[in-house]
ChimeraX commands (.cxc) that place a marker at each C-alpha (Angstrom):
marker #1 position -76.22,-48.66,59.61 radius 0.5
marker #1 position -79.31,-46.60,59.67 radius 0.5
marker #1 position -80.04,-43.03,58.88 radius 0.5
marker #1 position -83.12,-40.91,58.44 radius 0.5
marker #1 position -83.54,-40.30,54.73 radius 0.5
marker #1 position -85.71,-37.25,55.40 radius 0.5
marker #1 position -82.66,-35.28,56.45 radius 0.5
marker #1 position -80.41,-33.50,54.01 radius 0.5
marker #1 position -78.13,-35.82,51.97 radius 0.5
marker #1 position -75.19,-37.07,53.98 radius 0.5
marker #1 position -71.65,-35.92,53.43 radius 0.5
marker #1 position -69.40,-38.94,53.02 radius 0.5
marker #1 position -67.72,-39.55,56.40 radius 0.5
marker #1 position -64.26,-39.11,54.97 radius 0.5
marker #1 position -65.25,-35.62,53.71 radius 0.5
marker #1 position -67.21,-34.46,56.74 radius 0.5
marker #1 position -65.96,-31.18,58.30 radius 0.5
marker #1 position -66.22,-32.75,61.75 radius 0.5
marker #1 position -67.33,-36.25,62.75 radius 0.5
marker #1 position -68.93,-36.58,66.18 radius 0.5
marker #1 position -68.63,-40.07,67.71 radius 0.5
marker #1 position -71.04,-40.89,70.51 radius 0.5
marker #1 position -73.20,-43.76,71.71 radius 0.5
marker #1 position -73.50,-46.30,74.45 radius 0.5
marker #1 position -70.62,-46.84,76.86 radius 0.5
marker #1 position -68.97,-50.15,75.95 radius 0.5
marker #1 position -70.33,-50.16,72.38 radius 0.5
marker #1 position -66.99,-49.32,70.67 radius 0.5
marker #1 position -66.34,-45.59,70.86 radius 0.5
marker #1 position -62.69,-46.17,71.85 radius 0.5
marker #1 position -62.23,-48.61,68.97 radius 0.5
marker #1 position -63.72,-46.04,66.60 radius 0.5
marker #1 position -61.27,-43.42,67.88 radius 0.5
marker #1 position -58.34,-45.80,67.41 radius 0.5
marker #1 position -59.36,-46.61,63.82 radius 0.5
marker #1 position -59.70,-42.94,62.93 radius 0.5
marker #1 position -56.29,-42.18,64.42 radius 0.5
marker #1 position -54.77,-45.03,62.41 radius 0.5
marker #1 position -56.34,-43.50,59.29 radius 0.5
marker #1 position -54.63,-40.19,60.08 radius 0.5
marker #1 position -57.50,-38.28,61.67 radius 0.5
marker #1 position -57.11,-35.85,64.54 radius 0.5
marker #1 position -59.28,-37.33,67.32 radius 0.5
marker #1 position -60.26,-35.43,70.46 radius 0.5
marker #1 position -61.62,-37.68,73.18 radius 0.5
marker #1 position -64.23,-36.69,75.76 radius 0.5
marker #1 position -64.61,-33.12,74.44 radius 0.5
marker #1 position -67.14,-30.90,76.29 radius 0.5
marker #1 position -69.79,-30.17,73.58 radius 0.5
marker #1 position -69.52,-26.41,74.21 radius 0.5
marker #1 position -66.01,-26.51,72.70 radius 0.5
marker #1 position -67.15,-27.84,69.31 radius 0.5
marker #1 position -67.41,-24.28,67.96 radius 0.5
marker #1 position -63.88,-23.45,69.12 radius 0.5
marker #1 position -62.50,-26.63,67.60 radius 0.5
marker #1 position -64.12,-25.84,64.25 radius 0.5
marker #1 position -62.66,-22.33,64.35 radius 0.5
marker #1 position -59.16,-23.67,65.10 radius 0.5
marker #1 position -59.50,-26.08,62.17 radius 0.5
marker #1 position -60.60,-23.30,59.83 radius 0.5
marker #1 position -57.73,-21.06,60.94 radius 0.5
marker #1 position -55.18,-23.82,60.31 radius 0.5
marker #1 position -56.58,-24.46,56.85 radius 0.5
marker #1 position -56.52,-20.78,56.00 radius 0.5
marker #1 position -52.91,-20.46,57.10 radius 0.5
marker #1 position -51.82,-23.59,55.22 radius 0.5
marker #1 position -54.13,-23.88,52.20 radius 0.5
marker #1 position -51.71,-26.02,50.22 radius 0.5
marker #1 position -51.35,-28.65,52.95 radius 0.5
marker #1 position -53.55,-31.66,53.41 radius 0.5
marker #1 position -54.57,-31.21,57.03 radius 0.5
marker #1 position -56.05,-33.94,59.16 radius 0.5
marker #1 position -59.72,-34.65,59.28 radius 0.5
marker #1 position -61.21,-33.97,62.70 radius 0.5
marker #1 position -63.31,-36.27,64.87 radius 0.5
marker #1 position -64.48,-35.80,68.43 radius 0.5
marker #1 position -65.73,-38.37,70.97 radius 0.5
marker #1 position -68.53,-36.96,73.09 radius 0.5
marker #1 position -70.32,-39.04,75.66 radius 0.5
marker #1 position -71.86,-39.22,79.12 radius 0.5
marker #1 position -68.46,-39.09,80.81 radius 0.5
marker #1 position -68.76,-35.28,80.50 radius 0.5
marker #1 position -71.76,-35.55,82.84 radius 0.5
marker #1 position -73.88,-32.39,82.88 radius 0.5
marker #1 position -72.03,-30.92,79.89 radius 0.5
marker #1 position -73.23,-33.76,77.70 radius 0.5
marker #1 position -76.75,-32.31,77.67 radius 0.5
marker #1 position -75.39,-29.46,75.56 radius 0.5
marker #1 position -74.42,-31.73,72.64 radius 0.5
marker #1 position -77.69,-31.35,70.65 radius 0.5
marker #1 position -77.47,-27.57,71.06 radius 0.5
marker #1 position -73.87,-27.54,69.89 radius 0.5
marker #1 position -74.78,-29.56,66.78 radius 0.5
marker #1 position -77.66,-27.16,66.11 radius 0.5
marker #1 position -75.36,-24.19,66.44 radius 0.5
marker #1 position -72.92,-25.75,63.97 radius 0.5
marker #1 position -75.69,-26.22,61.45 radius 0.5
marker #1 position -76.80,-22.61,61.85 radius 0.5
marker #1 position -73.23,-21.64,60.88 radius 0.5
marker #1 position -73.68,-23.63,57.71 radius 0.5
marker #1 position -71.55,-26.54,58.85 radius 0.5
marker #1 position -72.94,-30.02,59.02 radius 0.5
marker #1 position -71.07,-32.30,61.39 radius 0.5
marker #1 position -71.68,-36.02,60.83 radius 0.5
marker #1 position -72.96,-37.91,63.88 radius 0.5
marker #1 position -71.87,-41.54,64.30 radius 0.5
marker #1 position -73.67,-43.51,67.00 radius 0.5
marker #1 position -72.27,-46.72,68.48 radius 0.5
marker #1 position -74.86,-49.10,69.93 radius 0.5
marker #1 position -75.11,-52.63,71.34 radius 0.5
marker #1 position -77.70,-54.73,73.14 radius 0.5
marker #1 position -77.97,-54.58,76.89 radius 0.5
marker #1 position -76.73,-58.21,77.08 radius 0.5
marker #1 position -73.59,-57.37,75.12 radius 0.5
marker #1 position -72.86,-54.28,77.15 radius 0.5
marker #1 position -73.29,-56.09,80.47 radius 0.5
marker #1 position -70.92,-58.84,79.29 radius 0.5
marker #1 position -68.30,-56.29,78.26 radius 0.5
marker #1 position -68.46,-54.29,81.48 radius 0.5
marker #1 position -68.23,-57.48,83.57 radius 0.5
marker #1 position -65.23,-58.68,81.56 radius 0.5
marker #1 position -63.25,-55.50,82.39 radius 0.5
marker #1 position -64.70,-55.24,85.92 radius 0.5
marker #1 position -65.48,-51.56,85.61 radius 0.5
marker #1 position -68.69,-49.74,86.69 radius 0.5
marker #1 position -70.90,-47.98,84.22 radius 0.5
marker #1 position -70.47,-44.17,84.22 radius 0.5
marker #1 position -74.15,-43.73,85.16 radius 0.5
marker #1 position -74.45,-46.71,87.49 radius 0.5
marker #1 position -73.95,-44.74,90.74 radius 0.5
marker #1 position -75.18,-46.96,93.60 radius 0.5
marker #1 position -77.44,-49.05,91.41 radius 0.5
marker #1 position -76.96,-52.12,89.26 radius 0.5
marker #1 position -74.89,-52.20,86.09 radius 0.5
marker #1 position -78.08,-52.65,84.06 radius 0.5
marker #1 position -79.61,-49.57,85.72 radius 0.5
marker #1 position -76.77,-47.44,84.39 radius 0.5
marker #1 position -77.06,-48.91,80.91 radius 0.5
marker #1 position -80.80,-48.29,80.76 radius 0.5
marker #1 position -80.39,-44.75,82.09 radius 0.5
marker #1 position -77.82,-44.01,79.39 radius 0.5
marker #1 position -80.02,-45.53,76.69 radius 0.5
marker #1 position -82.91,-43.26,77.68 radius 0.5
marker #1 position -80.61,-40.24,77.74 radius 0.5
marker #1 position -79.30,-40.99,74.20 radius 0.5
marker #1 position -82.61,-41.87,72.56 radius 0.5
marker #1 position -82.99,-38.60,70.61 radius 0.5
marker #1 position -79.35,-38.55,69.55 radius 0.5
marker #1 position -79.57,-42.08,68.20 radius 0.5
marker #1 position -82.66,-41.18,66.11 radius 0.5
marker #1 position -80.88,-38.18,64.60 radius 0.5
marker #1 position -77.56,-39.95,63.88 radius 0.5
marker #1 position -76.24,-40.15,60.31 radius 0.5
marker #1 position -74.87,-43.64,60.96 radius 0.5
marker #1 position -75.78,-46.16,63.66 radius 0.5
marker #1 position -73.38,-49.04,64.15 radius 0.5
marker #1 position -74.46,-52.09,66.14 radius 0.5
marker #1 position -71.35,-53.76,67.60 radius 0.5
marker #1 position -73.24,-56.42,69.64 radius 0.5
marker #1 position -71.91,-59.47,67.87 radius 0.5
marker #1 position -68.63,-58.05,66.63 radius 0.5
marker #1 position -65.22,-58.52,68.13 radius 0.5
marker #1 position -62.75,-55.62,68.07 radius 0.5
marker #1 position -61.18,-56.78,64.78 radius 0.5
marker #1 position -64.52,-57.14,63.01 radius 0.5
marker #1 position -65.64,-53.72,64.25 radius 0.5
marker #1 position -62.36,-52.15,63.17 radius 0.5
marker #1 position -62.72,-53.62,59.67 radius 0.5
marker #1 position -66.24,-52.29,59.41 radius 0.5
marker #1 position -65.22,-48.79,60.54 radius 0.5
marker #1 position -62.18,-48.74,58.25 radius 0.5
marker #1 position -64.41,-49.38,55.25 radius 0.5
marker #1 position -66.85,-46.65,56.29 radius 0.5
marker #1 position -64.10,-44.05,56.64 radius 0.5
marker #1 position -61.99,-45.25,53.71 radius 0.5
marker #1 position -62.65,-42.10,51.73 radius 0.5
marker #1 position -62.95,-43.34,48.12 radius 0.5
marker #1 position -64.80,-40.45,46.54 radius 0.5
marker #1 position -65.81,-42.56,43.58 radius 0.5
marker #1 position -68.00,-44.67,45.89 radius 0.5
marker #1 position -71.55,-43.40,46.41 radius 0.5
marker #1 position -72.83,-46.21,48.58 radius 0.5
marker #1 position -71.12,-48.57,51.01 radius 0.5
marker #1 position -72.96,-51.81,51.72 radius 0.5
marker #1 position -72.17,-54.05,54.64 radius 0.5
marker #1 position -73.40,-57.60,53.97 radius 0.5
marker #1 position -73.69,-59.19,57.41 radius 0.5
marker #1 position -74.33,-62.82,58.17 radius 0.5
marker #1 position -75.96,-63.59,61.52 radius 0.5
marker #1 position -77.77,-66.28,63.48 radius 0.5
marker #1 position -81.42,-65.78,64.35 radius 0.5
marker #1 position -80.88,-67.50,67.66 radius 0.5
marker #1 position -78.59,-64.64,68.68 radius 0.5
marker #1 position -81.06,-61.95,67.66 radius 0.5
marker #1 position -81.52,-59.60,64.70 radius 0.5
marker #1 position -78.77,-57.01,64.04 radius 0.5
marker #1 position -79.92,-53.67,65.38 radius 0.5
marker #1 position -78.48,-51.78,62.41 radius 0.5
marker #1 position -79.96,-53.91,59.64 radius 0.5
marker #1 position -81.70,-52.03,56.82 radius 0.5
marker #1 position -82.68,-55.19,54.89 radius 0.5
marker #1 position -83.01,-58.69,56.33 radius 0.5
marker #1 position -83.02,-61.98,54.35 radius 0.5
marker #1 position -83.85,-65.33,55.91 radius 0.5
marker #1 position -81.90,-68.34,54.61 radius 0.5
marker #1 position -83.68,-70.92,56.72 radius 0.5
marker #1 position -85.65,-72.05,53.63 radius 0.5
marker #1 position -82.50,-73.83,52.50 radius 0.5
marker #1 position -81.43,-77.28,53.88 radius 0.5
marker #1 position -79.06,-76.88,56.81 radius 0.5
marker #1 position -75.50,-78.20,56.32 radius 0.5
marker #1 position -75.33,-78.67,60.09 radius 0.5
marker #1 position -77.15,-82.00,59.63 radius 0.5
marker #1 position -74.57,-83.28,57.21 radius 0.5
marker #1 position -71.91,-84.86,59.49 radius 0.5
marker #1 position -68.90,-84.04,57.30 radius 0.5
marker #1 position -69.98,-80.40,56.99 radius 0.5
marker #1 position -71.03,-79.69,60.56 radius 0.5
marker #1 position -67.61,-78.53,61.78 radius 0.5
marker #1 position -66.98,-76.37,58.70 radius 0.5
marker #1 position -68.39,-72.89,57.95 radius 0.5
marker #1 position -69.92,-71.17,54.98 radius 0.5
marker #1 position -66.50,-69.84,54.03 radius 0.5
marker #1 position -65.28,-73.35,53.37 radius 0.5
marker #1 position -65.73,-74.58,49.80 radius 0.5
marker #1 position -67.58,-77.83,50.61 radius 0.5
marker #1 position -70.25,-75.94,52.57 radius 0.5
marker #1 position -70.52,-73.13,50.03 radius 0.5
marker #1 position -70.92,-75.61,47.19 radius 0.5
marker #1 position -73.51,-77.56,49.20 radius 0.5
marker #1 position -75.58,-74.40,49.86 radius 0.5
marker #1 position -75.41,-73.14,46.30 radius 0.5
marker #1 position -76.50,-76.59,44.91 radius 0.5
marker #1 position -79.77,-76.37,46.82 radius 0.5
marker #1 position -82.99,-75.63,44.96 radius 0.5
marker #1 position -83.76,-71.94,45.22 radius 0.5
marker #1 position -80.31,-70.72,46.22 radius 0.5
marker #1 position -79.20,-69.37,42.88 radius 0.5
marker #1 position -82.71,-68.05,42.15 radius 0.5
marker #1 position -82.66,-66.22,45.51 radius 0.5
marker #1 position -79.31,-64.53,44.65 radius 0.5
marker #1 position -80.66,-63.40,41.29 radius 0.5
marker #1 position -83.87,-61.98,42.78 radius 0.5
marker #1 position -82.13,-60.45,45.79 radius 0.5
marker #1 position -79.59,-58.80,43.51 radius 0.5
marker #1 position -82.34,-57.41,41.28 radius 0.5
marker #1 position -84.29,-56.12,44.30 radius 0.5
marker #1 position -81.20,-54.52,45.84 radius 0.5
marker #1 position -80.33,-52.88,42.45 radius 0.5
marker #1 position -83.62,-50.99,42.69 radius 0.5
marker #1 position -83.06,-50.13,46.31 radius 0.5
marker #1 position -79.47,-49.03,45.71 radius 0.5
marker #1 position -80.64,-46.50,43.10 radius 0.5
marker #1 position -83.17,-45.17,45.58 radius 0.5
marker #1 position -80.69,-45.00,48.41 radius 0.5
marker #1 position -78.32,-42.93,46.30 radius 0.5
marker #1 position -81.14,-40.58,45.23 radius 0.5
marker #1 position -82.15,-40.10,48.83 radius 0.5
marker #1 position -78.62,-39.35,49.96 radius 0.5
marker #1 position -78.07,-42.56,51.89 radius 0.5
marker #1 position -74.39,-43.53,52.00 radius 0.5
marker #1 position -74.26,-46.58,54.28 radius 0.5
marker #1 position -76.56,-49.59,54.25 radius 0.5
marker #1 position -76.48,-52.94,56.09 radius 0.5
marker #1 position -77.94,-55.98,54.37 radius 0.5
marker #1 position -78.34,-58.78,56.91 radius 0.5
marker #1 position -78.47,-62.44,55.85 radius 0.5
marker #1 position -79.57,-64.85,58.58 radius 0.5
marker #1 position -79.82,-68.55,59.26 radius 0.5
marker #1 position -80.26,-70.45,62.50 radius 0.5
marker #1 position -76.76,-70.16,63.96 radius 0.5
marker #1 position -74.97,-67.82,61.57 radius 0.5
marker #1 position -72.36,-70.41,60.62 radius 0.5
marker #1 position -73.29,-72.15,57.35 radius 0.5
marker #1 position -76.10,-70.94,55.07 radius 0.5
marker #1 position -76.03,-67.23,55.93 radius 0.5
marker #1 position -72.20,-67.08,55.66 radius 0.5
marker #1 position -72.12,-68.76,52.23 radius 0.5
marker #1 position -74.96,-66.60,50.88 radius 0.5
marker #1 position -73.53,-63.38,52.33 radius 0.5
marker #1 position -70.23,-64.01,50.61 radius 0.5
marker #1 position -71.96,-64.76,47.31 radius 0.5
marker #1 position -74.31,-61.77,47.61 radius 0.5
marker #1 position -71.49,-59.38,48.42 radius 0.5
marker #1 position -69.59,-60.62,45.33 radius 0.5
marker #1 position -72.60,-60.01,43.11 radius 0.5
marker #1 position -73.26,-56.52,44.53 radius 0.5
marker #1 position -69.63,-55.58,44.36 radius 0.5
marker #1 position -69.72,-55.46,40.58 radius 0.5
marker #1 position -71.95,-52.36,40.60 radius 0.5
marker #1 position -70.42,-49.04,39.66 radius 0.5
marker #1 position -69.82,-46.67,42.58 radius 0.5
marker #1 position -70.88,-49.30,45.13 radius 0.5
marker #1 position -68.43,-50.72,47.71 radius 0.5
marker #1 position -69.37,-53.87,49.59 radius 0.5
marker #1 position -67.74,-55.66,52.48 radius 0.5
marker #1 position -68.73,-58.71,54.51 radius 0.5
marker #1 position -69.11,-59.03,58.27 radius 0.5
marker #1 position -69.83,-62.47,59.82 radius 0.5
marker #1 position -71.35,-61.41,63.12 radius 0.5
marker #1 position -71.81,-64.79,64.75 radius 0.5
marker #1 position -69.15,-66.93,63.14 radius 0.5
marker #1 position -67.20,-68.68,65.88 radius 0.5
marker #1 position -69.78,-68.25,68.62 radius 0.5
marker #1 position -70.62,-71.97,68.72 radius 0.5
marker link #1:1,2 radius 0.2
marker link #1:2,3 radius 0.2
marker link #1:3,4 radius 0.2
marker link #1:4,5 radius 0.2
marker link #1:5,6 radius 0.2
marker link #1:6,7 radius 0.2
marker link #1:7,8 radius 0.2
marker link #1:8,9 radius 0.2
marker link #1:9,10 radius 0.2
marker link #1:10,11 radius 0.2
marker link #1:11,12 radius 0.2
marker link #1:12,13 radius 0.2
marker link #1:13,14 radius 0.2
marker link #1:14,15 radius 0.2
marker link #1:15,16 radius 0.2
marker link #1:16,17 radius 0.2
marker link #1:17,18 radius 0.2
marker link #1:18,19 radius 0.2
marker link #1:19,20 radius 0.2
marker link #1:20,21 radius 0.2
marker link #1:21,22 radius 0.2
marker link #1:22,23 radius 0.2
marker link #1:23,24 radius 0.2
marker link #1:24,25 radius 0.2
marker link #1:25,26 radius 0.2
marker link #1:26,27 radius 0.2
marker link #1:27,28 radius 0.2
marker link #1:28,29 radius 0.2
marker link #1:29,30 radius 0.2
marker link #1:30,31 radius 0.2
marker link #1:31,32 radius 0.2
marker link #1:32,33 radius 0.2
marker link #1:33,34 radius 0.2
marker link #1:34,35 radius 0.2
marker link #1:35,36 radius 0.2
marker link #1:36,37 radius 0.2
marker link #1:37,38 radius 0.2
marker link #1:38,39 radius 0.2
marker link #1:39,40 radius 0.2
marker link #1:40,41 radius 0.2
marker link #1:41,42 radius 0.2
marker link #1:42,43 radius 0.2
marker link #1:43,44 radius 0.2
marker link #1:44,45 radius 0.2
marker link #1:45,46 radius 0.2
marker link #1:46,47 radius 0.2
marker link #1:47,48 radius 0.2
marker link #1:48,49 radius 0.2
marker link #1:49,50 radius 0.2
marker link #1:50,51 radius 0.2
marker link #1:51,52 radius 0.2
marker link #1:52,53 radius 0.2
marker link #1:53,54 radius 0.2
marker link #1:54,55 radius 0.2
marker link #1:55,56 radius 0.2
marker link #1:56,57 radius 0.2
marker link #1:57,58 radius 0.2
marker link #1:58,59 radius 0.2
marker link #1:59,60 radius 0.2
marker link #1:60,61 radius 0.2
marker link #1:61,62 radius 0.2
marker link #1:62,63 radius 0.2
marker link #1:63,64 radius 0.2
marker link #1:64,65 radius 0.2
marker link #1:65,66 radius 0.2
marker link #1:66,67 radius 0.2
marker link #1:67,68 radius 0.2
marker link #1:68,69 radius 0.2
marker link #1:69,70 radius 0.2
marker link #1:70,71 radius 0.2
marker link #1:71,72 radius 0.2
marker link #1:72,73 radius 0.2
marker link #1:73,74 radius 0.2
marker link #1:74,75 radius 0.2
marker link #1:75,76 radius 0.2
marker link #1:76,77 radius 0.2
marker link #1:77,78 radius 0.2
marker link #1:78,79 radius 0.2
marker link #1:79,80 radius 0.2
marker link #1:80,81 radius 0.2
marker link #1:81,82 radius 0.2
marker link #1:82,83 radius 0.2
marker link #1:83,84 radius 0.2
marker link #1:84,85 radius 0.2
marker link #1:85,86 radius 0.2
marker link #1:86,87 radius 0.2
marker link #1:87,88 radius 0.2
marker link #1:88,89 radius 0.2
marker link #1:89,90 radius 0.2
marker link #1:90,91 radius 0.2
marker link #1:91,92 radius 0.2
marker link #1:92,93 radius 0.2
marker link #1:93,94 radius 0.2
marker link #1:94,95 radius 0.2
marker link #1:95,96 radius 0.2
marker link #1:96,97 radius 0.2
marker link #1:97,98 radius 0.2
marker link #1:98,99 radius 0.2
marker link #1:99,100 radius 0.2
marker link #1:100,101 radius 0.2
marker link #1:101,102 radius 0.2
marker link #1:102,103 radius 0.2
marker link #1:103,104 radius 0.2
marker link #1:104,105 radius 0.2
marker link #1:105,106 radius 0.2
marker link #1:106,107 radius 0.2
marker link #1:107,108 radius 0.2
marker link #1:108,109 radius 0.2
marker link #1:109,110 radius 0.2
marker link #1:110,111 radius 0.2
marker link #1:111,112 radius 0.2
marker link #1:112,113 radius 0.2
marker link #1:113,114 radius 0.2
marker link #1:114,115 radius 0.2
marker link #1:115,116 radius 0.2
marker link #1:116,117 radius 0.2
marker link #1:117,118 radius 0.2
marker link #1:118,119 radius 0.2
marker link #1:119,120 radius 0.2
marker link #1:120,121 radius 0.2
marker link #1:121,122 radius 0.2
marker link #1:122,123 radius 0.2
marker link #1:123,124 radius 0.2
marker link #1:124,125 radius 0.2
marker link #1:125,126 radius 0.2
marker link #1:126,127 radius 0.2
marker link #1:127,128 radius 0.2
marker link #1:128,129 radius 0.2
marker link #1:129,130 radius 0.2
marker link #1:130,131 radius 0.2
marker link #1:131,132 radius 0.2
marker link #1:132,133 radius 0.2
marker link #1:133,134 radius 0.2
marker link #1:134,135 radius 0.2
marker link #1:135,136 radius 0.2
marker link #1:136,137 radius 0.2
marker link #1:137,138 radius 0.2
marker link #1:138,139 radius 0.2
marker link #1:139,140 radius 0.2
marker link #1:140,141 radius 0.2
marker link #1:141,142 radius 0.2
marker link #1:142,143 radius 0.2
marker link #1:143,144 radius 0.2
marker link #1:144,145 radius 0.2
marker link #1:145,146 radius 0.2
marker link #1:146,147 radius 0.2
marker link #1:147,148 radius 0.2
marker link #1:148,149 radius 0.2
marker link #1:149,150 radius 0.2
marker link #1:150,151 radius 0.2
marker link #1:151,152 radius 0.2
marker link #1:152,153 radius 0.2
marker link #1:153,154 radius 0.2
marker link #1:154,155 radius 0.2
marker link #1:155,156 radius 0.2
marker link #1:156,157 radius 0.2
marker link #1:157,158 radius 0.2
marker link #1:158,159 radius 0.2
marker link #1:159,160 radius 0.2
marker link #1:160,161 radius 0.2
marker link #1:161,162 radius 0.2
marker link #1:162,163 radius 0.2
marker link #1:163,164 radius 0.2
marker link #1:164,165 radius 0.2
marker link #1:165,166 radius 0.2
marker link #1:166,167 radius 0.2
marker link #1:167,168 radius 0.2
marker link #1:168,169 radius 0.2
marker link #1:169,170 radius 0.2
marker link #1:170,171 radius 0.2
marker link #1:171,172 radius 0.2
marker link #1:172,173 radius 0.2
marker link #1:173,174 radius 0.2
marker link #1:174,175 radius 0.2
marker link #1:175,176 radius 0.2
marker link #1:176,177 radius 0.2
marker link #1:177,178 radius 0.2
marker link #1:178,179 radius 0.2
marker link #1:179,180 radius 0.2
marker link #1:180,181 radius 0.2
marker link #1:181,182 radius 0.2
marker link #1:182,183 radius 0.2
marker link #1:183,184 radius 0.2
marker link #1:184,185 radius 0.2
marker link #1:185,186 radius 0.2
marker link #1:186,187 radius 0.2
marker link #1:187,188 radius 0.2
marker link #1:188,189 radius 0.2
marker link #1:189,190 radius 0.2
marker link #1:190,191 radius 0.2
marker link #1:191,192 radius 0.2
marker link #1:192,193 radius 0.2
marker link #1:193,194 radius 0.2
marker link #1:194,195 radius 0.2
marker link #1:195,196 radius 0.2
marker link #1:196,197 radius 0.2
marker link #1:197,198 radius 0.2
marker link #1:198,199 radius 0.2
marker link #1:199,200 radius 0.2
marker link #1:200,201 radius 0.2
marker link #1:201,202 radius 0.2
marker link #1:202,203 radius 0.2
marker link #1:203,204 radius 0.2
marker link #1:204,205 radius 0.2
marker link #1:205,206 radius 0.2
marker link #1:206,207 radius 0.2
marker link #1:207,208 radius 0.2
marker link #1:208,209 radius 0.2
marker link #1:209,210 radius 0.2
marker link #1:210,211 radius 0.2
marker link #1:211,212 radius 0.2
marker link #1:212,213 radius 0.2
marker link #1:213,214 radius 0.2
marker link #1:214,215 radius 0.2
marker link #1:215,216 radius 0.2
marker link #1:216,217 radius 0.2
marker link #1:217,218 radius 0.2
marker link #1:218,219 radius 0.2
marker link #1:219,220 radius 0.2
marker link #1:220,221 radius 0.2
marker link #1:221,222 radius 0.2
marker link #1:222,223 radius 0.2
marker link #1:223,224 radius 0.2
marker link #1:224,225 radius 0.2
marker link #1:225,226 radius 0.2
marker link #1:226,227 radius 0.2
marker link #1:227,228 radius 0.2
marker link #1:228,229 radius 0.2
marker link #1:229,230 radius 0.2
marker link #1:230,231 radius 0.2
marker link #1:231,232 radius 0.2
marker link #1:232,233 radius 0.2
marker link #1:233,234 radius 0.2
marker link #1:234,235 radius 0.2
marker link #1:235,236 radius 0.2
marker link #1:236,237 radius 0.2
marker link #1:237,238 radius 0.2
marker link #1:238,239 radius 0.2
marker link #1:239,240 radius 0.2
marker link #1:240,241 radius 0.2
marker link #1:241,242 radius 0.2
marker link #1:242,243 radius 0.2
marker link #1:243,244 radius 0.2
marker link #1:244,245 radius 0.2
marker link #1:245,246 radius 0.2
marker link #1:246,247 radius 0.2
marker link #1:247,248 radius 0.2
marker link #1:248,249 radius 0.2
marker link #1:249,250 radius 0.2
marker link #1:250,251 radius 0.2
marker link #1:251,252 radius 0.2
marker link #1:252,253 radius 0.2
marker link #1:253,254 radius 0.2
marker link #1:254,255 radius 0.2
marker link #1:255,256 radius 0.2
marker link #1:256,257 radius 0.2
marker link #1:257,258 radius 0.2
marker link #1:258,259 radius 0.2
marker link #1:259,260 radius 0.2
marker link #1:260,261 radius 0.2
marker link #1:261,262 radius 0.2
marker link #1:262,263 radius 0.2
marker link #1:263,264 radius 0.2
marker link #1:264,265 radius 0.2
marker link #1:265,266 radius 0.2
marker link #1:266,267 radius 0.2
marker link #1:267,268 radius 0.2
marker link #1:268,269 radius 0.2
marker link #1:269,270 radius 0.2
marker link #1:270,271 radius 0.2
marker link #1:271,272 radius 0.2
marker link #1:272,273 radius 0.2
marker link #1:273,274 radius 0.2
marker link #1:274,275 radius 0.2
marker link #1:275,276 radius 0.2
marker link #1:276,277 radius 0.2
marker link #1:277,278 radius 0.2
marker link #1:278,279 radius 0.2
marker link #1:279,280 radius 0.2
marker link #1:280,281 radius 0.2
marker link #1:281,282 radius 0.2
marker link #1:282,283 radius 0.2
marker link #1:283,284 radius 0.2
marker link #1:284,285 radius 0.2
marker link #1:285,286 radius 0.2
marker link #1:286,287 radius 0.2
marker link #1:287,288 radius 0.2
marker link #1:288,289 radius 0.2
marker link #1:289,290 radius 0.2
marker link #1:290,291 radius 0.2
marker link #1:291,292 radius 0.2
marker link #1:292,293 radius 0.2
marker link #1:293,294 radius 0.2
marker link #1:294,295 radius 0.2
marker link #1:295,296 radius 0.2
marker link #1:296,297 radius 0.2
marker link #1:297,298 radius 0.2
marker link #1:298,299 radius 0.2
marker link #1:299,300 radius 0.2
marker link #1:300,301 radius 0.2
marker link #1:301,302 radius 0.2
marker link #1:302,303 radius 0.2
marker link #1:303,304 radius 0.2
marker link #1:304,305 radius 0.2
view
């Protein structure tokens, strides 16, 4: 997840007055809405941006009338389905900030390849495709959303995630533990499938011997004990974890000072099956011992082979 540290410190998503969910069609907006509803949020889908002010007023009225009740957090899904109205989103966000309210903007993204594959699997046209190709619609939408993406509080790349992995990642982000100052996603991935778009830090595990070339380990993964033990026995593995942990300690302190709340640490190997998975699990365990830091693991490319 990425965010511009030059902006004012982020409000934790679970405490945000309103969360605006937007992003590329097919990148996971519906899954995000479902996760929030399961967590007890009030979710309004496909809201015209001009109504954001009215929604905030209704929320404030309800809280004033029932101050003792724990009312639902509010999230809205705003995207290009609203056609011409969508152009008003940035203005609506600006108006909210002028009123002293800072809505949190969550942007769902994915590679063109992943989006094409998803649209083809459901056999539906892209909202901006018109009479052109599917890819034309995707590229048109990406250009339209460029400024919004750069101003988002959180950018989530769902390219290599299935719906269950994305749901787990979202659930952790919106969990709402106020004792936690920083949530770190430790993501394993395979370089041959491309770098994660939302990586803040990338580590390359290809300096370690590859368990793939050990016949009895080839079919296993880094989550299996024989592979994990093989990786950790290699020269440099334990030293890497110590040095990476020390480096991230310094970075974590800086992220908290700068108001960052969500960070993705990507750990890669060739296929994202053995070395990166084992190291990601071990690194997450080491980072998880820090006070006010919550870590969770996502294995982006596990099972793709």
